C-alpha positions, -999 to 999 in steps of 0.1 A, spaced: 896 -229 -164 892 -249 -196 915 -240 -225 899 -262 -252 879 -246 -280 849 -268 -273 846 -256 -237 840 -220 -249 804 -230 -258 778 -242 -232 785 -277 -221 770 -302 -197 795 -311 -170 788 -339 -145 806 -337 -111 804 -368 -90 810 -362 -53 801 -326 -55 790 -322 -19 825 -329 -6 850 -302 2 868 -303 -32 837 -311 -53 816 -282 -39 845 -258 -44 848 -269 -80 811 -266 -86 810 -231 -72 839 -221 -93 823 -235 -125 790 -219 -118 806 -185 -110 830 -185 -140 812 -203 -168 779 -207 -186 780 -245 -184 752 -267 -171 765 -285 -140 749 -318 -128 760 -327 -93 759 -365 -86 760 -372 -49 752 -401 -26 754 -379 5 774 -401 29 793 -390 60 815 -366 41 789 -349 20 777 -315 31 749 -297 12 755 -266 32 786 -261 11 763 -256 -19 736 -234 -4 750 -203 -22 745 -218 -57 714 -240 -51 691 -216 -69 712 -211 -100 693 -222 -131 722 -241 -146 728 -262 -115 711 -296 -111 714 -319 -81 710 -357 -85 711 -377 -53 722 -412 -63 749 -437 -56 774 -443 -85 771 -480 -77 735 -479 -88 742 -485 -125 706 -482 -136 700 -448 -120 734 -436 -132 726 -446 -168 693 -428 -165 710 -396 -154 736 -399 -182 709 -406 -208 687 -377 -196 715 -351 -195 741 -364 -221 772 -349 -204 801 -335 -224 825 -340 -196 826 -359 -163 847 -349 -134 848 -378 -110 854 -370 -74 831 -394 -56 851 -417 -33 852 -432 1 883 -416 15 886 -418 53 912 -446 58 901 -452 94 866 -460 82 880 -484 56 895 -506 83 862 -510 101 841 -514 70 861 -521 38 831 -534 18 817 -499 13 851 -487 1 854 -515 -25 818 -508 -37 823 -471 -42 859 -468 -52 861 -498 -75 826 -508 -87 813 -472 -87 843 -462 -109 835 -491 -132 799 -479 -136 808 -446 -150 802 -447 -188 835 -451 -205 827 -432 -236 827 -398 -218 857 -375 -212 863 -384 -176 887 -365 -153 894 -379 -119 
């Protein structure tokens, strides 16, 4: 999946939003096809589904962190504890019909949550 020379050795990869459809598929792919340590950062809102991750829950290179990316203090703690080499950012509020009824949550997650991600990491997403 990764062509760079650095990715051939064991890396720590953060995936935000890893309990969603795309994030859970990505995490399963990474765990089944690499030696990397995967840290899944999830708030678990209406679109998160931990059942999608049951098949990999017991893998020793998989770590689950339930936190909101808008919680800067907790996010920094997890970054400091794990020192990721790469961040794949998939966390977002995405259901447009919900944004009409409650736009504040969308602004919080999709704007401020993005802003909270450390900017010195290689971030994809």
